[in-house]
Each structure stands twice: as structure tokens, then as C-alpha cells.
C-alpha positions in Angstrom: 118.5 120.8 65.0 117.7 118.7 61.9 116.2 120.6 59.0 115.1 119.8 55.5 113.5 123.0 54.4 115.4 124.3 51.4 113.5 123.8 48.1 114.1 125.4 44.8 112.8 125.1 41.2 114.7 122.5 39.2 116.5 124.9 37.0 119.8 126.6 36.7 122.4 124.9 38.9 120.0 122.1 39.8 120.0 120.9 36.2 123.3 119.2 37.3 121.3 116.4 38.8 119.5 115.7 35.5 122.7 115.2 33.6 124.4 112.1 32.1 125.5 109.6 34.8 129.2 109.9 33.9 129.0 113.6 33.5 127.6 114.0 37.0 130.4 111.8 38.4 133.0 113.9 36.6 131.4 117.3 37.4 131.3 119.3 40.5 128.0 120.8 41.9 128.5 124.2 43.5 126.1 126.9 44.7 128.6 129.4 46.3 131.8 130.7 45.0 134.8 131.0 47.3 133.9 134.6 48.1 130.4 133.6 49.2 128.6 135.0 46.2 125.9 132.7 44.7 126.5 130.9 41.4 122.7 130.7 40.9 120.6 133.2 42.8 117.4 131.4 42.0 118.5 128.2 43.7 120.0 129.8 46.8 116.8 131.8 47.3 115.3 128.5 48.4 117.4 128.6 51.5 115.9 130.5 54.5 117.8 132.5 57.0 117.2 130.1 59.9 118.6 127.1 58.1 121.7 128.8 56.9 122.5 130.3 60.3 122.1 126.8 61.9 124.5 125.4 59.3 126.9 128.2 60.1 126.6 127.6 63.9 127.0 123.9 63.4 130.3 124.5 61.5 131.6 126.9 64.2 130.8 124.4 66.9 133.0 121.8 65.2 135.8 124.3 64.8 135.7 125.6 68.3 135.4 122.1 69.9 138.2 120.7 67.8 140.5 123.5 68.7 139.8 123.1 72.4 140.1 119.3 72.4 143.4 119.4 70.5 144.7 121.8 73.1 143.7 119.3 75.8 145.6 116.6 74.0 148.7 118.7 73.7 148.5 119.4 77.5 148.3 115.6 78.2 144.7 115.8 79.5 143.3 113.5 76.8 145.3 110.8 75.0 144.3 111.3 71.4 142.3 113.5 69.1 141.5 113.9 65.4 140.3 117.3 64.0 137.9 118.0 61.2 139.1 121.6 60.5 138.5 122.5 56.9 135.8 119.8 56.4 133.0 121.4 58.5 130.8 122.1 55.5 130.8 118.5 54.3 130.0 117.3 57.8 127.2 119.8 58.7 125.7 120.1 55.3 125.2 116.4 55.1 123.9 116.2 58.7 121.2 118.8 58.0 119.8 116.7 55.2 119.1 113.8 57.5 115.9 113.2 59.5 115.7 112.1 63.1 114.8 108.5 62.4 117.6 108.0 59.9 120.8 106.1 60.9 124.3 107.5 60.7 127.3 105.2 60.2 130.4 107.4 60.4 134.0 107.0 59.4 136.5 109.2 61.3 135.6 112.9 61.1 131.9 112.9 61.4 131.4 113.6 65.2 129.9 116.9 64.1 127.1 115.0 62.4 126.3 113.5 65.8 126.5 116.9 67.6 124.2 118.5 64.9 121.7 115.7 65.4 121.6 116.1 69.2 124.5 114.3 70.8 125.4 116.4 73.8 128.8 117.9 74.3 129.0 116.2 77.7 128.4 112.8 76.1 131.0 113.5 73.4 133.7 114.7 75.8 133.0 111.9 78.3 133.7 109.4 75.5 137.0 111.1 74.7 138.0 110.9 78.4 136.6 107.4 78.7 135.1 108.3 82.1 132.2 106.8 84.1 129.7 108.8 82.0 131.0 107.4 78.8 128.2 105.1 77.5 130.9 102.7 76.2 132.6 102.6 79.7 136.0 103.6 78.3 136.2 100.7 76.0 136.5 102.7 72.8 139.4 104.9 71.6 138.9 108.7 71.9 137.1 110.2 68.9 135.0 107.0 68.5 131.7 108.4 69.9 128.3 106.9 69.7 124.8 108.1 70.5 122.1 105.5 70.5 119.3 107.9 71.1 120.1 109.8 67.9 121.0 106.7 65.8 124.7 107.6 65.6 126.7 104.3 65.4 130.2 104.1 66.8 132.9 104.2 64.2 135.6 101.6 63.6 139.3 102.3 63.1 139.3 99.4 60.6 138.9 101.4 57.4 135.7 100.8 55.4 134.2 98.1 57.6 131.4 100.5 58.3 130.2 100.8 54.7 128.7 97.3 54.5 127.1 98.0 57.9 125.4 101.1 56.5 124.1 99.1 53.5 122.9 96.4 55.9 121.0 98.9 58.1 119.5 100.3 54.9 118.3 96.9 53.9 116.7 96.3 57.3 114.8 99.5 56.9 113.7 98.4 53.4 112.5 95.1 54.7 110.6 96.7 57.5 108.8 98.9 55.1 109.7 102.3 56.6 111.0 105.3 54.8 114.2 105.9 56.7 117.6 106.2 55.2 121.1 105.0 56.3 124.0 107.4 55.8 127.4 105.8 55.5 130.5 107.8 55.5 134.1 107.1 54.4 137.3 108.9 53.4 139.0 108.8 50.0 141.3 106.1 51.2 138.4 104.0 52.3 137.3 103.6 48.6 140.4 101.4 48.0 139.3 98.8 50.5 137.4 95.7 49.5 134.5 96.4 51.8 133.7 99.5 49.8 133.3 97.5 46.6 131.3 94.8 48.3 129.0 97.4 49.8 128.5 99.4 46.5 127.8 96.2 44.6 125.2 95.0 47.1 123.6 98.4 47.4 123.3 98.7 43.7 121.8 95.3 43.1 119.4 95.4 46.1 118.4 99.1 45.7 119.2 99.8 49.3 117.9 103.1 50.7 121.3 104.4 51.6 123.4 107.5 50.9 127.1 106.7 50.9 129.2 109.7 51.4 132.9 110.0 50.6 134.7 113.0 52.2 137.5 113.2 49.7 139.9 115.3 51.8 142.7 114.3 49.3 144.9 112.6 51.9 144.6 109.0 53.1 146.9 109.7 56.1 150.1 110.4 54.0 148.9 108.9 50.7 147.7 111.6 48.2 144.7 111.1 46.0 146.8 110.8 42.8 148.5 107.7 44.4 145.2 106.4 45.9 143.4 105.9 42.6 143.9 106.1 38.9 140.3 107.1 38.4 139.5 110.6 37.1 137.2 111.1 40.2 136.3 109.0 43.1 132.6 109.4 42.2 133.1 107.4 39.0 133.7 104.3 41.2 130.0 104.2 41.9 128.9 104.3 38.2 130.3 100.8 37.5 128.1 99.3 40.2 124.9 100.8 38.9 124.8 103.3 41.7 124.0 106.9 40.9 127.2 108.9 41.6 127.3 112.7 42.2 130.0 115.0 43.1 129.8 118.3 45.1 132.1 121.0 46.4 132.6 119.8 50.0 133.5 123.3 51.2 130.2 124.8 50.0 127.7 123.9 52.7 124.7 124.8 50.6 125.8 122.6 47.8 126.5 119.8 50.2 123.1 120.1 51.8 121.3 120.2 48.4 123.2 117.2 47.1 122.7 115.0 50.2 119.0 116.0 50.4 118.6 115.1 46.7 120.0 111.6 47.4 118.1 111.2 50.7 114.8 112.1 49.1 115.4 109.7 46.3 116.1 106.9 48.8 112.9 107.6 50.7 110.9 107.3 47.4 112.4 103.9 46.9 114.8 105.1 44.2 117.8 103.2 45.7 121.3 104.3 46.7 123.5 107.2 45.8 127.2 107.6 46.1 128.4 111.1 46.8 131.9 112.5 46.6 132.4 115.7 48.6 135.6 117.3 47.5 137.3 119.0 50.5 140.7 119.1 52.1 142.2 117.9 55.4 143.7 121.2 56.6 144.8 119.7 59.9 146.9 116.6 60.6 145.4 113.2 60.2 145.4 113.0 64.0 147.3 114.3 67.0 149.9 111.7 66.3 150.7 113.0 62.8 152.9 115.6 61.3 151.7 116.4 57.8 154.6 118.8 57.0 156.7 115.6 56.5 154.8 114.5 53.5 152.9 117.4 51.9 153.4 120.9 50.7 151.9 123.1 53.4 151.7 126.1 51.0 148.9 124.2 49.3 147.3 123.6 52.7 147.4 127.4 53.4 145.3 128.0 50.3 142.6 125.6 51.5 143.0 127.0 55.1 142.3 130.6 54.0 141.0 131.1 50.5 138.9 128.0 50.4 137.9 128.0 54.0 134.2 126.7 54.3 133.4 128.7 57.4 134.6 131.9 55.7 132.6 131.1 52.6 129.2 130.8 54.3 130.0 133.7 56.7 130.5 135.9 53.6 127.2 134.6 52.1 125.3 135.4 55.4 126.9 138.8 55.7 126.1 139.8 52.1 122.5 138.9 52.7 122.3 140.8 56.0 121.7 137.6 57.9 124.8 138.0 60.1 125.6 141.3 61.9 129.0 142.7 62.5 130.6 141.0 65.5 128.0 138.3 65.6 130.4 135.5 64.5 132.7 136.4 67.4 129.7 136.4 69.8 128.6 132.9 68.6 132.1 131.5 68.8 132.5 132.9 72.4 129.2 131.2 73.5 130.2 127.9 71.9 133.7 128.2 73.5 132.0 128.7 76.9 129.8 125.6 76.3 132.8 123.5 75.5 134.9 124.7 78.5 131.9 124.1 80.8 131.4 120.6 79.5 135.2 119.8 79.8 135.1 121.0 83.5 132.2 118.8 84.2 133.7 115.7 82.6 137.2 116.2 84.1 135.5 116.0 87.5 133.9 112.6 86.7 135.8 109.5 87.9 137.0 106.7 85.6 134.6 103.7 85.2 134.6 101.3 88.1 136.9 98.3 87.4 134.0 96.0 87.9 132.4 97.3 84.7 135.0 95.4 82.7 132.8 92.3 82.9 129.5 94.1 82.2 127.7 93.6 78.9 129.4 90.2 78.1 126.5 88.1 79.4 123.2 89.1 80.9 124.6 87.8 84.2 128.4 87.5 84.6 129.5 83.9 84.8 131.5 82.5 87.7 134.6 82.5 85.5 134.3 86.2 84.8 133.7 86.9 88.5 136.8 84.9 89.4 138.9 86.8 86.8 137.6 90.1 88.1 138.6 89.2 91.7 142.1 88.4 90.5 142.3 91.6 88.5 141.1 93.7 91.5 143.8 92.2 93.7 146.6 93.0 91.2 148.7 96.2 91.5 147.6 98.9 89.1 149.7 101.6 87.5 148.4 105.1 87.5 147.1 106.4 84.2 149.4 109.0 82.7 146.2 111.1 81.9 144.8 110.8 85.5 144.4 113.9 87.6 
């Protein structure tokens, strides 16, 4: 489901990309207004019906899946979950601008990128349960999925450690002579970590073929953006390292796609890295363990939840163009809901990983010491998991 088909003349709204470096980092690239009407009809005419409908369905898949998985967490059937509600355009728009051979190095809310690129719902849900079909054998936290076959690297809960990894993968691609790109994601809070600055500096000096994407959802858990940085925008942080920095409306899926594709195409041509700030908002809590009403004004959240909703915006665009019929959104959502429920039923029926797998993947052949430790562990009494059925 990876597409890169939208092209348009470099005029109108696209003149943004030809602007002064600091002006781009201070500006905000948009293609759709909040009501779904185009800002520049000439540019949006380059998007075909099939691509925009796939973007829309990818966004709905995230929303439907997140709602169902959060319900499971509240029922005690999974231990932890983190939603991406309100950020679907940033996730799917960027995913659609990648190519199959590219590598994805996610932060926290990019599982939808993996799903858009081909990760199956069964694999994703198995990794949340940590069952025997989990490719990491239950060793990762929930919401830390990976998908080797689609080049989707497992995330780390240690903030920003993944950004140097993305740059390193990009440098390996450059040294091998291929034209693939590494996409590294982070949140706004991640740009305050030392690893971010190390990675940006190295990427700028070495012209690494990477696209580094900050989903600025305006909250680093409970820390607001105004406290996070004194900079006018997060994108400006890239300028100082000699990295082209651009800034787009992260709730406008067409603008996100166009921006990320611009950066990816540049990297494939040997033009080096781009740092992208996607301005969005974390409508939901940081995770199932968080209560955002304790630290933010939820009246502001309601504006982003409704008026600025990215799904609503692209739905309005599709409807106005006659590309989405009455009742079709509900039909698509029902189909996606059925897919999620079926995958959950299959994965809940799968047993937990065998205890013996705890010594797998350490050495090619387990040592005598590991075997001895496993024997002792197998003989020890075991408490029943609170999430077992």
C-alpha cells in the first residue's frame, strides 16, 4: 500500500519549498483548510482518487485499531497501550511517501506507518499481547512492534536514541550506493535530548540520505511546547546544523505527503537530509497510564479533537470531490473494525511463548550455563499473569 504518485507543477503553494531557509522553518505548509477545501487547487489536482482514498483508509485503520486496543487495556486484557488519535495524518501521510526498500525507525506513535507499509494486524496485536506469535517472543513492551520484512525497526522507550540509529542506517545505504532512504521519527520532547543534536550534526556534515520527522504534538507527556523549547519553532533547530528544515500542518494529510515526498526525493538524488516538523496535537492521553486532564486545558483539546480533526478534514475533501459516497466512511470503518476484532480473537487464542525461549537468540547454541539456569527457572514456582485467560 505504498504510493508515490502525486505530482504537481512547482507553483502556487509549492513555492514554499523554494523559500529562504529560515522562512521555511518558521512557516507552515498547508494544502487543505480545516473544512477540507483546497488552498491551492492546482496543487491538489495532482493527487488522484486512489491515493487519497488509501490515505483516508489508513487513517481510519489507526483510529479504529487504537479505540479497540484501548478498550482491551481498560478491560485488563492487555497491559498497556498508547493511542495516536489526532495524529493520523502525520503518520499515514509520511508513510505513503516511503518506498518498500526504505527503512523506518519509529518513535512512539508510528505503528500506523508499519501497518500502512504491510505489517499485518495479527503481527501487531501479537506483539501487544506478547504471545507465541510475537516475533520478539514477548520481550518488548506493548506498542513496541517491529516488522523485519517491511523494514520497520522496533522502537525504544529511551527517548531519542533512535535518531542516531536512523542516521546510521542512512549512512550504510549511502556507502552501499543504493538510493534508499531512512526515515527517523521523534516527538517534540525528543528534540531536547542530546541524541537529537548529535544525529542532526552528523547527518548535516555527512549528507546522510535520511528524513528526520518530528511529530510536534505539543506535549512531551505533561510538558507543553512553550516549556520544552525557547525556539520560535522546532524546525529552526535543524537550520543551525546545516540541515534543510521544513514545517507542515501535521493534520493535513496531503500537505504531510507532499512535504515528506519532497524530502525523500531530495535524499534519493543525493541531496542529503531534511528535518521536518509536523504540527499536530496529541488528542488522547500520553498512554493508558496517563490522565492529561491533570495538566492541560481539555477545552483546547476539544478544538483539536473536532474542528481540527485530520480524519474529518480529508473526509470533507473526498466528499466535496465526489470521491466518497454517503455512508461509505461508516462502511469502511465497520470493515476495519471487523478486521481488528477477528485478529484479536485469533491472537487471544494463542498461548504465551514457551519458557524455554527465554534463552533463545543469546548465542547460536545455548551454553551449558544458560541451560542450567533454564532448568532452575523451570523448576521454580510461577505466578499466574494478571492478563492471562
